[in-house]
PDB file with one MODEL, atoms N, CA, C and O in Angstrom:
MODEL        1
ATOM      1  N   MET A   1      -0.605   0.739 -13.939  1.00  0.00           N
ATOM      2  CA  MET A   1      -0.729  -0.129 -12.778  1.00  0.00           C
ATOM      3  C   MET A   1      -1.261  -1.502 -13.175  1.00  0.00           C
ATOM      4  O   MET A   1      -0.730  -2.525 -12.741  1.00  0.00           O
ATOM      5  N   TYR A   2      -2.286  -1.529 -13.983  1.00  0.00           N
ATOM      6  CA  TYR A   2      -2.873  -2.810 -14.390  1.00  0.00           C
ATOM      7  C   TYR A   2      -2.482  -3.125 -15.831  1.00  0.00           C
ATOM      8  O   TYR A   2      -3.334  -3.415 -16.670  1.00  0.00           O
ATOM      9  N   HIS A   3      -1.184  -3.062 -16.103  1.00  0.00           N
ATOM     10  CA  HIS A   3      -0.716  -3.268 -17.478  1.00  0.00           C
ATOM     11  C   HIS A   3      -1.055  -4.649 -18.016  1.00  0.00           C
ATOM     12  O   HIS A   3      -1.191  -4.826 -19.227  1.00  0.00           O
ATOM     13  N   ARG A   4      -1.192  -5.619 -17.138  1.00  0.00           N
ATOM     14  CA  ARG A   4      -1.531  -6.969 -17.619  1.00  0.00           C
ATOM     15  C   ARG A   4      -2.922  -7.016 -18.236  1.00  0.00           C
ATOM     16  O   ARG A   4      -3.161  -7.765 -19.183  1.00  0.00           O
ATOM     17  N   LEU A   5      -3.827  -6.226 -17.705  1.00  0.00           N
ATOM     18  CA  LEU A   5      -5.170  -6.186 -18.304  1.00  0.00           C
ATOM     19  C   LEU A   5      -5.087  -5.748 -19.756  1.00  0.00           C
ATOM     20  O   LEU A   5      -5.691  -6.360 -20.637  1.00  0.00           O
ATOM     21  N   ARG A   6      -4.338  -4.691 -19.996  1.00  0.00           N
ATOM     22  CA  ARG A   6      -4.177  -4.198 -21.371  1.00  0.00           C
ATOM     23  C   ARG A   6      -3.441  -5.226 -22.229  1.00  0.00           C
ATOM     24  O   ARG A   6      -3.849  -5.504 -23.357  1.00  0.00           O
ATOM     25  N   ASP A   7      -2.361  -5.786 -21.694  1.00  0.00           N
ATOM     26  CA  ASP A   7      -1.581  -6.757 -22.458  1.00  0.00           C
ATOM     27  C   ASP A   7      -2.418  -7.977 -22.831  1.00  0.00           C
ATOM     28  O   ASP A   7      -2.358  -8.441 -23.970  1.00  0.00           O
ATOM     29  N   MET A   8      -3.191  -8.496 -21.896  1.00  0.00           N
ATOM     30  CA  MET A   8      -4.010  -9.675 -22.178  1.00  0.00           C
ATOM     31  C   MET A   8      -5.102  -9.355 -23.183  1.00  0.00           C
ATOM     32  O   MET A   8      -5.391 -10.162 -24.067  1.00  0.00           O
ATOM     33  N   ARG A   9      -5.709  -8.186 -23.055  1.00  0.00           N
ATOM     34  CA  ARG A   9      -6.744  -7.779 -24.003  1.00  0.00           C
ATOM     35  C   ARG A   9      -6.159  -7.635 -25.399  1.00  0.00           C
ATOM     36  O   ARG A   9      -6.742  -8.114 -26.372  1.00  0.00           O
ATOM     37  N   GLU A  10      -5.019  -6.983 -25.499  1.00  0.00           N
ATOM     38  CA  GLU A  10      -4.394  -6.792 -26.806  1.00  0.00           C
ATOM     39  C   GLU A  10      -3.909  -8.113 -27.412  1.00  0.00           C
ATOM     40  O   GLU A  10      -3.962  -8.290 -28.629  1.00  0.00           O
ATOM     41  N   ASP A  11      -3.437  -9.041 -26.573  1.00  0.00           N
ATOM     42  CA  ASP A  11      -3.017 -10.355 -27.074  1.00  0.00           C
ATOM     43  C   ASP A  11      -4.167 -11.095 -27.745  1.00  0.00           C
ATOM     44  O   ASP A  11      -3.955 -11.884 -28.666  1.00  0.00           O
ATOM     45  N   LYS A  12      -5.385 -10.837 -27.277  1.00  0.00           N
ATOM     46  CA  LYS A  12      -6.570 -11.479 -27.864  1.00  0.00           C
ATOM     47  C   LYS A  12      -7.237 -10.602 -28.919  1.00  0.00           C
ATOM     48  O   LYS A  12      -8.310 -10.937 -29.421  1.00  0.00           O
ATOM     49  N   ASP A  13      -6.600  -9.477 -29.256  1.00  0.00           N
ATOM     50  CA  ASP A  13      -7.129  -8.537 -30.251  1.00  0.00           C
ATOM     51  C   ASP A  13      -8.550  -8.090 -29.928  1.00  0.00           C
ATOM     52  O   ASP A  13      -9.410  -8.032 -30.807  1.00  0.00           O
ATOM     53  N   LEU A  14      -8.784  -7.775 -28.656  1.00  0.00           N
ATOM     54  CA  LEU A  14     -10.105  -7.337 -28.226  1.00  0.00           C
ATOM     55  C   LEU A  14     -10.107  -5.833 -27.982  1.00  0.00           C
ATOM     56  O   LEU A  14      -9.147  -5.294 -27.431  1.00  0.00           O
ATOM     57  N   PRO A  15     -11.169  -5.158 -28.384  1.00  0.00           N
ATOM     58  CA  PRO A  15     -11.293  -3.744 -28.044  1.00  0.00           C
ATOM     59  C   PRO A  15     -11.744  -3.586 -26.587  1.00  0.00           C
ATOM     60  O   PRO A  15     -12.334  -4.502 -26.014  1.00  0.00           O
ATOM     61  N   GLN A  16     -11.470  -2.441 -26.005  1.00  0.00           N
ATOM     62  CA  GLN A  16     -11.914  -2.190 -24.637  1.00  0.00           C
ATOM     63  C   GLN A  16     -13.428  -2.346 -24.511  1.00  0.00           C
ATOM     64  O   GLN A  16     -13.920  -2.792 -23.474  1.00  0.00           O
ATOM     65  N   ARG A  17     -14.156  -1.988 -25.542  1.00  0.00           N
ATOM     66  CA  ARG A  17     -15.620  -2.070 -25.529  1.00  0.00           C
ATOM     67  C   ARG A  17     -16.091  -3.491 -25.206  1.00  0.00           C
ATOM     68  O   ARG A  17     -17.069  -3.661 -24.479  1.00  0.00           O
ATOM     69  N   LYS A  18     -15.414  -4.506 -25.732  1.00  0.00           N
ATOM     70  CA  LYS A  18     -15.800  -5.907 -25.500  1.00  0.00           C
ATOM     71  C   LYS A  18     -15.715  -6.250 -24.015  1.00  0.00           C
ATOM     72  O   LYS A  18     -16.624  -6.874 -23.468  1.00  0.00           O
ATOM     73  N   LEU A  19     -14.631  -5.845 -23.366  1.00  0.00           N
ATOM     74  CA  LEU A  19     -14.479  -6.123 -21.940  1.00  0.00           C
ATOM     75  C   LEU A  19     -15.431  -5.271 -21.118  1.00  0.00           C
ATOM     76  O   LEU A  19     -15.957  -5.730 -20.104  1.00  0.00           O
ATOM     77  N   ALA A  20     -15.656  -4.047 -21.542  1.00  0.00           N
ATOM     78  CA  ALA A  20     -16.606  -3.182 -20.848  1.00  0.00           C
ATOM     79  C   ALA A  20     -18.002  -3.809 -20.889  1.00  0.00           C
ATOM     80  O   ALA A  20     -18.719  -3.807 -19.888  1.00  0.00           O
ATOM     81  N   ASP A  21     -18.380  -4.341 -22.046  1.00  0.00           N
ATOM     82  CA  ASP A  21     -19.679  -4.997 -22.169  1.00  0.00           C
ATOM     83  C   ASP A  21     -19.763  -6.212 -21.254  1.00  0.00           C
ATOM     84  O   ASP A  21     -20.793  -6.443 -20.621  1.00  0.00           O
ATOM     85  N   LEU A  22     -18.685  -6.990 -21.181  1.00  0.00           N
ATOM     86  CA  LEU A  22     -18.640  -8.166 -20.311  1.00  0.00           C
ATOM     87  C   LEU A  22     -18.900  -7.773 -18.853  1.00  0.00           C
ATOM     88  O   LEU A  22     -19.571  -8.491 -18.111  1.00  0.00           O
ATOM     89  N   LEU A  23     -18.357  -6.623 -18.462  1.00  0.00           N
ATOM     90  CA  LEU A  23     -18.472  -6.169 -17.076  1.00  0.00           C
ATOM     91  C   LEU A  23     -19.676  -5.255 -16.833  1.00  0.00           C
ATOM     92  O   LEU A  23     -19.911  -4.817 -15.707  1.00  0.00           O
ATOM     93  N   ASN A  24     -20.434  -4.973 -17.892  1.00  0.00           N
ATOM     94  CA  ASN A  24     -21.590  -4.077 -17.798  1.00  0.00           C
ATOM     95  C   ASN A  24     -21.204  -2.688 -17.289  1.00  0.00           C
ATOM     96  O   ASN A  24     -21.855  -2.120 -16.412  1.00  0.00           O
ATOM     97  N   ILE A  25     -20.126  -2.165 -17.867  1.00  0.00           N
ATOM     98  CA  ILE A  25     -19.650  -0.824 -17.536  1.00  0.00           C
ATOM     99  C   ILE A  25     -19.386  -0.078 -18.832  1.00  0.00           C
ATOM    100  O   ILE A  25     -19.460  -0.663 -19.912  1.00  0.00           O
ATOM    101  N   SER A  26     -19.081   1.202 -18.734  1.00  0.00           N
ATOM    102  CA  SER A  26     -18.764   1.979 -19.935  1.00  0.00           C
ATOM    103  C   SER A  26     -17.331   1.704 -20.369  1.00  0.00           C
ATOM    104  O   SER A  26     -16.502   1.251 -19.581  1.00  0.00           O
ATOM    105  N   GLN A  27     -17.062   1.984 -21.620  1.00  0.00           N
ATOM    106  CA  GLN A  27     -15.704   1.826 -22.144  1.00  0.00           C
ATOM    107  C   GLN A  27     -14.749   2.766 -21.408  1.00  0.00           C
ATOM    108  O   GLN A  27     -13.590   2.422 -21.178  1.00  0.00           O
ATOM    109  N   THR A  28     -15.231   3.937 -21.046  1.00  0.00           N
ATOM    110  CA  THR A  28     -14.403   4.909 -20.320  1.00  0.00           C
ATOM    111  C   THR A  28     -13.984   4.358 -18.953  1.00  0.00           C
ATOM    112  O   THR A  28     -12.834   4.503 -18.539  1.00  0.00           O
ATOM    113  N   THR A  29     -14.926   3.731 -18.270  1.00  0.00           N
ATOM    114  CA  THR A  29     -14.609   3.137 -16.965  1.00  0.00           C
ATOM    115  C   THR A  29     -13.581   2.031 -17.132  1.00  0.00           C
ATOM    116  O   THR A  29     -12.629   1.939 -16.357  1.00  0.00           O
ATOM    117  N   TYR A  30     -13.772   1.191 -18.145  1.00  0.00           N
ATOM    118  CA  TYR A  30     -12.800   0.118 -18.360  1.00  0.00           C
ATOM    119  C   TYR A  30     -11.417   0.692 -18.673  1.00  0.00           C
ATOM    120  O   TYR A  30     -10.407   0.182 -18.190  1.00  0.00           O
ATOM    121  N   SER A  31     -11.376   1.738 -19.468  1.00  0.00           N
ATOM    122  CA  SER A  31     -10.110   2.394 -19.794  1.00  0.00           C
ATOM    123  C   SER A  31      -9.429   2.894 -18.524  1.00  0.00           C
ATOM    124  O   SER A  31      -8.209   2.798 -18.388  1.00  0.00           O
ATOM    125  N   ARG A  32     -10.210   3.421 -17.610  1.00  0.00           N
ATOM    126  CA  ARG A  32      -9.654   3.898 -16.346  1.00  0.00           C
ATOM    127  C   ARG A  32      -9.147   2.743 -15.484  1.00  0.00           C
ATOM    128  O   ARG A  32      -8.195   2.918 -14.724  1.00  0.00           O
ATOM    129  N   TYR A  33      -9.767   1.566 -15.591  1.00  0.00           N
ATOM    130  CA  TYR A  33      -9.233   0.379 -14.910  1.00  0.00           C
ATOM    131  C   TYR A  33      -7.842   0.058 -15.447  1.00  0.00           C
ATOM    132  O   TYR A  33      -6.899  -0.120 -14.677  1.00  0.00           O
ATOM    133  N   GLU A  34      -7.721  -0.015 -16.771  1.00  0.00           N
ATOM    134  CA  GLU A  34      -6.444  -0.375 -17.392  1.00  0.00           C
ATOM    135  C   GLU A  34      -5.337   0.621 -17.053  1.00  0.00           C
ATOM    136  O   GLU A  34      -4.182   0.232 -16.878  1.00  0.00           O
ATOM    137  N   SER A  35      -5.683   1.885 -16.964  1.00  0.00           N
ATOM    138  CA  SER A  35      -4.666   2.909 -16.697  1.00  0.00           C
ATOM    139  C   SER A  35      -4.328   3.013 -15.212  1.00  0.00           C
ATOM    140  O   SER A  35      -3.335   3.640 -14.842  1.00  0.00           O
ATOM    141  N   GLY A  36      -5.149   2.400 -14.365  1.00  0.00           N
ATOM    142  CA  GLY A  36      -4.929   2.483 -12.929  1.00  0.00           C
ATOM    143  C   GLY A  36      -5.534   3.725 -12.315  1.00  0.00           C
ATOM    144  O   GLY A  36      -5.339   3.984 -11.128  1.00  0.00           O
ATOM    145  N   ALA A  37      -6.269   4.503 -13.104  1.00  0.00           N
ATOM    146  CA  ALA A  37      -6.910   5.712 -12.585  1.00  0.00           C
ATOM    147  C   ALA A  37      -8.099   5.376 -11.697  1.00  0.00           C
ATOM    148  O   ALA A  37      -8.560   6.223 -10.932  1.00  0.00           O
ATOM    149  N   LEU A  38      -8.595   4.154 -11.791  1.00  0.00           N
ATOM    150  CA  LEU A  38      -9.753   3.715 -11.018  1.00  0.00           C
ATOM    151  C   LEU A  38      -9.490   2.299 -10.533  1.00  0.00           C
ATOM    152  O   LEU A  38      -9.104   1.436 -11.321  1.00  0.00           O
ATOM    153  N   ASP A  39      -9.695   2.052  -9.245  1.00  0.00           N
ATOM    154  CA  ASP A  39      -9.527   0.703  -8.709  1.00  0.00           C
ATOM    155  C   ASP A  39     -10.617  -0.210  -9.252  1.00  0.00           C
ATOM    156  O   ASP A  39     -11.761   0.204  -9.438  1.00  0.00           O
ATOM    157  N   ILE A  40     -10.247  -1.442  -9.498  1.00  0.00           N
ATOM    158  CA  ILE A  40     -11.169  -2.420 -10.062  1.00  0.00           C
ATOM    159  C   ILE A  40     -11.914  -3.117  -8.926  1.00  0.00           C
ATOM    160  O   ILE A  40     -11.278  -3.657  -8.020  1.00  0.00           O
ATOM    161  N   PRO A  41     -13.241  -3.118  -8.954  1.00  0.00           N
ATOM    162  CA  PRO A  41     -14.007  -3.826  -7.917  1.00  0.00           C
ATOM    163  C   PRO A  41     -13.731  -5.335  -7.977  1.00  0.00           C
ATOM    164  O   PRO A  41     -13.411  -5.879  -9.034  1.00  0.00           O
ATOM    165  N   SER A  42     -13.858  -5.985  -6.842  1.00  0.00           N
ATOM    166  CA  SER A  42     -13.555  -7.416  -6.770  1.00  0.00           C
ATOM    167  C   SER A  42     -14.428  -8.233  -7.725  1.00  0.00           C
ATOM    168  O   SER A  42     -13.943  -9.202  -8.309  1.00  0.00           O
ATOM    169  N   ALA A  43     -15.684  -7.873  -7.898  1.00  0.00           N
ATOM    170  CA  ALA A  43     -16.551  -8.618  -8.823  1.00  0.00           C
ATOM    171  C   ALA A  43     -16.024  -8.533 -10.252  1.00  0.00           C
ATOM    172  O   ALA A  43     -16.098  -9.508 -10.999  1.00  0.00           O
ATOM    173  N   ALA A  44     -15.493  -7.375 -10.634  1.00  0.00           N
ATOM    174  CA  ALA A  44     -14.930  -7.216 -11.976  1.00  0.00           C
ATOM    175  C   ALA A  44     -13.642  -8.026 -12.113  1.00  0.00           C
ATOM    176  O   ALA A  44     -13.399  -8.623 -13.162  1.00  0.00           O
ATOM    177  N   LEU A  45     -12.816  -8.053 -11.067  1.00  0.00           N
ATOM    178  CA  LEU A  45     -11.594  -8.856 -11.111  1.00  0.00           C
ATOM    179  C   LEU A  45     -11.919 -10.336 -11.267  1.00  0.00           C
ATOM    180  O   LEU A  45     -11.262 -11.044 -12.031  1.00  0.00           O
ATOM    181  N   ILE A  46     -12.911 -10.793 -10.558  1.00  0.00           N
ATOM    182  CA  ILE A  46     -13.319 -12.201 -10.665  1.00  0.00           C
ATOM    183  C   ILE A  46     -13.787 -12.500 -12.083  1.00  0.00           C
ATOM    184  O   ILE A  46     -13.401 -13.513 -12.665  1.00  0.00           O
ATOM    185  N   ALA A  47     -14.615 -11.624 -12.638  1.00  0.00           N
ATOM    186  CA  ALA A  47     -15.116 -11.831 -14.000  1.00  0.00           C
ATOM    187  C   ALA A  47     -13.976 -11.839 -15.019  1.00  0.00           C
ATOM    188  O   ALA A  47     -13.968 -12.666 -15.931  1.00  0.00           O
ATOM    189  N   LEU A  48     -13.028 -10.937 -14.871  1.00  0.00           N
ATOM    190  CA  LEU A  48     -11.892 -10.887 -15.800  1.00  0.00           C
ATOM    191  C   LEU A  48     -10.998 -12.113 -15.669  1.00  0.00           C
ATOM    192  O   LEU A  48     -10.535 -12.652 -16.674  1.00  0.00           O
ATOM    193  N   ALA A  49     -10.752 -12.559 -14.439  1.00  0.00           N
ATOM    194  CA  ALA A  49      -9.941 -13.756 -14.232  1.00  0.00           C
ATOM    195  C   ALA A  49     -10.616 -14.975 -14.860  1.00  0.00           C
ATOM    196  O   ALA A  49      -9.946 -15.813 -15.463  1.00  0.00           O
ATOM    197  N   ARG A  50     -11.912 -15.074 -14.724  1.00  0.00           N
ATOM    198  CA  ARG A  50     -12.642 -16.188 -15.351  1.00  0.00           C
ATOM    199  C   ARG A  50     -12.602 -16.070 -16.872  1.00  0.00           C
ATOM    200  O   ARG A  50     -12.410 -17.069 -17.565  1.00  0.00           O
ATOM    201  N   PHE A  51     -12.779 -14.868 -17.389  1.00  0.00           N
ATOM    202  CA  PHE A  51     -12.765 -14.653 -18.833  1.00  0.00           C
ATOM    203  C   PHE A  51     -11.422 -15.050 -19.434  1.00  0.00           C
ATOM    204  O   PHE A  51     -11.368 -15.706 -20.474  1.00  0.00           O
ATOM    205  N   TYR A  52     -10.336 -14.648 -18.769  1.00  0.00           N
ATOM    206  CA  TYR A  52      -8.997 -14.943 -19.279  1.00  0.00           C
ATOM    207  C   TYR A  52      -8.457 -16.284 -18.795  1.00  0.00           C
ATOM    208  O   TYR A  52      -7.362 -16.684 -19.191  1.00  0.00           O
ATOM    209  N   ASP A  53      -9.206 -16.986 -17.945  1.00  0.00           N
ATOM    210  CA  ASP A  53      -8.788 -18.270 -17.380  1.00  0.00           C
ATOM    211  C   ASP A  53      -7.432 -18.138 -16.693  1.00  0.00           C
ATOM    212  O   ASP A  53      -6.484 -18.861 -16.999  1.00  0.00           O
ATOM    213  N   THR A  54      -7.371 -17.201 -15.766  1.00  0.00           N
ATOM    214  CA  THR A  54      -6.152 -16.963 -15.003  1.00  0.00           C
ATOM    215  C   THR A  54      -6.548 -16.613 -13.576  1.00  0.00           C
ATOM    216  O   THR A  54      -7.726 -16.662 -13.222  1.00  0.00           O
ATOM    217  N   SER A  55      -5.561 -16.261 -12.759  1.00  0.00           N
ATOM    218  CA  SER A  55      -5.863 -15.889 -11.376  1.00  0.00           C
ATOM    219  C   SER A  55      -5.902 -14.372 -11.224  1.00  0.00           C
ATOM    220  O   SER A  55      -5.335 -13.631 -12.026  1.00  0.00           O
ATOM    221  N   ILE A  56      -6.575 -13.942 -10.193  1.00  0.00           N
ATOM    222  CA  ILE A  56      -6.606 -12.515  -9.880  1.00  0.00           C
ATOM    223  C   ILE A  56      -5.200 -12.048  -9.525  1.00  0.00           C
ATOM    224  O   ILE A  56      -4.810 -10.933  -9.872  1.00  0.00           O
ATOM    225  N   ASP A  57      -4.441 -12.888  -8.840  1.00  0.00           N
ATOM    226  CA  ASP A  57      -3.059 -12.530  -8.508  1.00  0.00           C
ATOM    227  C   ASP A  57      -2.250 -12.229  -9.761  1.00  0.00           C
ATOM    228  O   ASP A  57      -1.432 -11.310  -9.762  1.00  0.00           O
ATOM    229  N   TYR A  58      -2.467 -12.989 -10.822  1.00  0.00           N
ATOM    230  CA  TYR A  58      -1.757 -12.730 -12.071  1.00  0.00           C
ATOM    231  C   TYR A  58      -2.195 -11.396 -12.671  1.00  0.00           C
ATOM    232  O   TYR A  58      -1.361 -10.608 -13.118  1.00  0.00           O
ATOM    233  N   LEU A  59      -3.491 -11.148 -12.681  1.00  0.00           N
ATOM    234  CA  LEU A  59      -3.988  -9.882 -13.219  1.00  0.00           C
ATOM    235  C   LEU A  59      -3.400  -8.686 -12.476  1.00  0.00           C
ATOM    236  O   LEU A  59      -3.109  -7.656 -13.083  1.00  0.00           O
ATOM    237  N   LEU A  60      -3.226  -8.824 -11.165  1.00  0.00           N
ATOM    238  CA  LEU A  60      -2.728  -7.733 -10.342  1.00  0.00           C
ATOM    239  C   LEU A  60      -1.205  -7.665 -10.290  1.00  0.00           C
ATOM    240  O   LEU A  60      -0.647  -6.752  -9.681  1.00  0.00           O
ATOM    241  N   GLY A  61      -0.534  -8.617 -10.920  1.00  0.00           N
ATOM    242  CA  GLY A  61       0.929  -8.602 -10.937  1.00  0.00           C
ATOM    243  C   GLY A  61       1.569  -9.157  -9.679  1.00  0.00           C
ATOM    244  O   GLY A  61       2.746  -8.906  -9.421  1.00  0.00           O
ATOM    245  N   LEU A  62       0.809  -9.912  -8.888  1.00  0.00           N
ATOM    246  CA  LEU A  62       1.353 -10.505  -7.670  1.00  0.00           C
ATOM    247  C   LEU A  62       2.081 -11.807  -7.931  1.00  0.00           C
ATOM    248  O   LEU A  62       2.830 -12.285  -7.080  1.00  0.00           O
ATOM    249  N   THR A  63       1.863 -12.385  -9.108  1.00  0.00           N
ATOM    250  CA  THR A  63       2.569 -13.587  -9.532  1.00  0.00           C
ATOM    251  C   THR A  63       2.813 -13.483 -11.032  1.00  0.00           C
ATOM    252  O   THR A  63       2.090 -12.789 -11.747  1.00  0.00           O
ATOM    253  N   ASP A  64       3.832 -14.177 -11.491  1.00  0.00           N
ATOM    254  CA  ASP A  64       4.112 -14.219 -12.922  1.00  0.00           C
ATOM    255  C   ASP A  64       3.567 -15.488 -13.568  1.00  0.00           C
ATOM    256  O   ASP A  64       3.740 -15.705 -14.768  1.00  0.00           O
ATOM    257  N   ASP A  65       2.909 -16.322 -12.769  1.00  0.00           N
ATOM    258  CA  ASP A  65       2.347 -17.579 -13.269  1.00  0.00           C
ATOM    259  C   ASP A  65       0.893 -17.357 -13.680  1.00  0.00           C
ATOM    260  O   ASP A  65       0.036 -17.130 -12.827  1.00  0.00           O
ATOM    261  N   PRO A  66       0.605 -17.422 -15.004  1.00  0.00           N
ATOM    262  CA  PRO A  66      -0.770 -17.163 -15.450  1.00  0.00           C
ATOM    263  C   PRO A  66      -1.740 -18.321 -15.223  1.00  0.00           C
ATOM    264  O   PRO A  66      -2.944 -18.161 -15.422  1.00  0.00           O
ATOM    265  N   ILE A  67      -1.239 -19.474 -14.812  1.00  0.00           N
ATOM    266  CA  ILE A  67      -2.116 -20.639 -14.604  1.00  0.00           C
ATOM    267  C   ILE A  67      -2.983 -20.401 -13.373  1.00  0.00           C
ATOM    268  O   ILE A  67      -2.467 -20.074 -12.304  1.00  0.00           O
ATOM    269  N   PRO A  68      -4.310 -20.563 -13.518  1.00  0.00           N
ATOM    270  CA  PRO A  68      -5.192 -20.323 -12.364  1.00  0.00           C
ATOM    271  C   PRO A  68      -5.003 -21.377 -11.284  1.00  0.00           C
ATOM    272  O   PRO A  68      -4.537 -22.485 -11.551  1.00  0.00           O
ATOM    273  N   TYR A  69      -5.369 -21.016 -10.066  1.00  0.00           N
ATOM    274  CA  TYR A  69      -5.281 -21.944  -8.940  1.00  0.00           C
ATOM    275  C   TYR A  69      -6.304 -23.064  -9.116  1.00  0.00           C
ATOM    276  O   TYR A  69      -7.352 -22.878  -9.734  1.00  0.00           O
ATOM    277  N   LYS A  70      -5.979 -24.216  -8.565  1.00  0.00           N
ATOM    278  CA  LYS A  70      -6.932 -25.328  -8.600  1.00  0.00           C
ATOM    279  C   LYS A  70      -8.067 -25.042  -7.643  1.00  0.00           C
ATOM    280  O   LYS A  70      -7.884 -24.421  -6.596  1.00  0.00           O
ATOM    281  N   LYS A  71      -9.256 -25.511  -8.027  1.00  0.00           N
ATOM    282  CA  LYS A  71     -10.452 -25.284  -7.199  1.00  0.00           C
ATOM    283  C   LYS A  71     -10.600 -26.374  -6.184  1.00  0.00           C
ATOM    284  O   LYS A  71     -11.545 -26.360  -5.395  1.00  0.00           O
TER     285      LYS A  71
ENDMDL
END
Protein backbone atom coordinates (compact mmCIF):
# COMPACT_ATOMS: atom_id res chain seq x y z
CA MET A 1 0.00 0.00 0.00
CA TYR A 2 2.73 2.47 0.92
CA HIS A 3 5.23 1.32 -1.68
CA ARG A 4 6.55 4.84 -2.13
CA LEU A 5 7.82 4.87 1.43
CA ARG A 6 9.93 1.80 0.71
CA ASP A 7 11.03 3.09 -2.70
CA MET A 8 12.11 6.47 -1.32
CA ARG A 9 13.94 4.87 1.59
CA GLU A 10 15.75 2.44 -0.68
CA ASP A 11 16.64 5.23 -3.16
CA LYS A 12 18.51 6.93 -0.30
CA ASP A 13 20.08 3.62 0.83
CA LEU A 14 18.55 3.98 4.29
CA PRO A 15 17.70 1.09 6.58
CA GLN A 16 14.24 0.95 8.14
CA ARG A 17 15.90 1.53 11.53
CA LYS A 18 16.95 5.07 10.47
CA LEU A 19 13.37 6.08 9.66
CA ALA A 20 12.05 4.32 12.75
CA ASP A 21 14.49 6.35 14.86
CA LEU A 22 13.36 9.56 13.13
CA LEU A 23 9.76 8.75 14.07
CA ASN A 24 10.60 7.44 17.56
CA ILE A 25 9.03 4.06 16.82
CA SER A 26 10.32 0.50 16.56
CA GLN A 27 11.71 -0.89 13.34
CA THR A 28 8.88 -3.43 13.37
CA THR A 29 6.26 -0.68 13.46
CA TYR A 30 7.96 1.13 10.60
CA SER A 31 8.06 -2.11 8.61
CA ARG A 32 4.33 -2.47 9.15
CA TYR A 33 3.83 1.08 7.83
CA GLU A 34 5.71 0.22 4.62
CA SER A 35 3.76 -3.00 4.11
CA GLY A 36 0.42 -1.32 4.75
CA ALA A 37 -0.31 -3.61 7.69
CA LEU A 38 -0.58 -0.54 9.93
CA ASP A 39 -1.98 2.89 9.08
CA ILE A 40 0.50 5.71 9.42
CA PRO A 41 -0.47 8.44 11.92
CA SER A 42 -0.68 11.95 10.51
CA ALA A 43 2.26 13.16 12.64
CA ALA A 44 4.45 10.43 11.13
CA LEU A 45 3.31 11.33 7.60
CA ILE A 46 4.19 14.96 8.20
CA ALA A 47 7.63 14.01 9.53
CA LEU A 48 8.31 11.72 6.57
CA ALA A 49 7.16 14.32 4.03
CA ARG A 50 9.48 16.88 5.62
CA PHE A 51 12.35 14.38 5.74
CA TYR A 52 11.97 13.51 2.06
CA ASP A 53 11.04 17.09 1.06
CA THR A 54 7.86 15.99 -0.65
CA SER A 55 4.11 16.12 -0.07
CA ILE A 56 1.98 13.74 1.92
CA ASP A 57 -0.12 13.27 -1.21
CA TYR A 58 2.96 11.94 -2.99
CA LEU A 59 3.79 9.57 -0.15
CA LEU A 60 0.23 8.22 -0.23
CA GLY A 61 0.17 7.86 -4.02
CA LEU A 62 -2.48 10.54 -4.57
CA THR A 63 -0.19 12.41 -6.96
CA ASP A 64 2.79 11.47 -9.09
CA ASP A 65 4.43 14.87 -8.57
CA PRO A 66 7.08 14.61 -5.82
CA ILE A 67 7.53 18.39 -5.56
CA PRO A 68 6.07 19.65 -2.26
CA TYR A 69 3.32 22.26 -2.22
CA LYS A 70 4.30 25.88 -1.72
CA LYS A 71 3.79 27.22 1.79
